[in-house]
N, C-alpha and C positions, 0 to 999 in steps of 0.2 A: 504494500500500500504506500503510495507516495506521500511523503510528509515534507513540508518545507519549514525551514527555520534554522536556528543556530544550535550547536551542540558543543558542550564543554565536557571534558573528561570527568570532572568532579560532580557533574550532575547525575551521573549514572551510579547505581548501586553496585554491590559486589556480584549480584546475580543478574547481569544484564541480559543474558540470552538463555533460552531453553535449548537443550540439545537438538541439533538439526535446524535451528533457526537460521535463515539466510537474509541478507540485506542486499538489494540491488539498487544502487543509487545512480541517478541520471541528473546531469546538470549542464545547462547551456553555457557555452564559453562567453556569450554576449549578454548574459543576464545582468540587467542594470539594477535589479533590486537586491539580489544576494550574490556576492562575488563567487565565482567558480571555486576559489580557494576555500570557501566555507564548506563546499561539498567534499572536496579532497580531505580537508581536516576532519570532518565528521566521519568519513569512511575510515581514516587512520585511527581515530579514537575507538570506533566499534571493533576494528581488527585487534587493537591492543587489549580490548576487553574480551577477546576470544570469539567474537561474532564472525561468521563467514560472510564477509562483505566484499562486494565488487563496486567499482565506480566507472561509469561511462560518461565521457564528455561528448557533447554534440554541438554542432554549429547552430546558433540561434540563441534566443533569449528564453525568459521564463515560460512562455507559452509554447515553445518548441517541443516541450515534453509531450504535448497532445497532438503535434503535427509531425515533427521530425522523428520522434522515437516511439510513436504509437505501435507500429508493427513489431518492433523489438520487444517492447514491454509486454505486448499481448502474447508473443511467442514464449517468453520466459514464464509468464503466468500459466499458460496452457500446458507447458512441459511439466511444471510443478504439480498442477492438478492431476495430470495423467499419471505421474509417479506415485500419487497417493492412492490410486485404485488398488 
């Protein structure tokens, strides 16, 4: 589920993730509301807490998530749902 905002290491508790939890982050390089460095930093924080996290940058701004990355995000979600059967 996409979530937007800032993340700091000390905001997370000791039990950040349940086993098997995955984070797939997407961030536009031209986002004028939240710098792409914030997405990189959040992914690094989650990985340091033991979360399986990936980060994908794309050309475009904050709304590019729904245009540029829609197919990729849909594919990731569909693969995860199929693996749960």
